[in-house]
Residue, then its C-alpha position, 0 to 999 in steps of 0.5 A: x450676052x443676048x438682047x432678051x436675057x439682058x432685058x430680063x435681066x434689067x427689068x428683073x433688078x429694077x422690079x426687085x429694087x423697086x419692091x424692096x424700096x416699098x417694102x422699106x417703106x412700108x417698114x420704116x417710112x419712106x422719108x426715113x430711108x437713107x440715101x445709100x439704101x436707094x443707091x444700094x438698090x442700084x447695084x441690083x442691076x449689074x447683080x442680075x446682069x453678071x450671074x444671070x447666065x446660070x438660070x439658062x445653065x441651071x434649066x438645062x442641067x439634068x443632075x439635081x444638085x447641079x441645076x440646084x447650085x446653079x440656081x443658088x449662084x444665080x440668086x446668091x448676089x441680088x438676093x444678098x443685095x436686097x435681103x441684107x440692104x433692107x435688114x440693116x436698116x432695122x434697129x435690132x439689126x443681127x448680122x448672124x440671124x440675118x445672114x442665116x435666114x439669107x443662106x437657108x432662103x437661097x437653099x430652099x429657093x434653089x432647091x424648089x427652082x430645081x424641082x420646078x424647072x428641070x429640063x425635059x425628057x428626050 
C-alpha cells in the first residue's frame, strides 16, 4: 500500500473513532462509556486499512453498480464498527433495527459515492 493511502486510512480511522466517542459521550456521558467501547474504536484503524484499496478501484470502475459495490465493500466494516458500537450502548438496543439501518445506510452512501465519484470520460 502506498504511504499516502496508508496515512489517509489511519487518519480517517482515527477521526471516525474520535467522532464516535464524542457522539456517544454527548448521548450517554463520557463517564458512562465502558472500556470496551474505547477498545472498539481502535478496531477502526485496521478496519480502514484493509478495505482502503477498494476506494481507488471504485473511482476507476466505469460500471455504476460495480462502482457502488466497491464503495459498499470499502465502507462496510468501518461503518459496522462505528454504528454497532454506538447502538449497543442504548438501553433499548434492537439488533434487527440496527442491522436494517446499517444496511440501508451503506446502500445509500455507496450509491451516492458511486454517482459522485465516477471516472472521468476519455
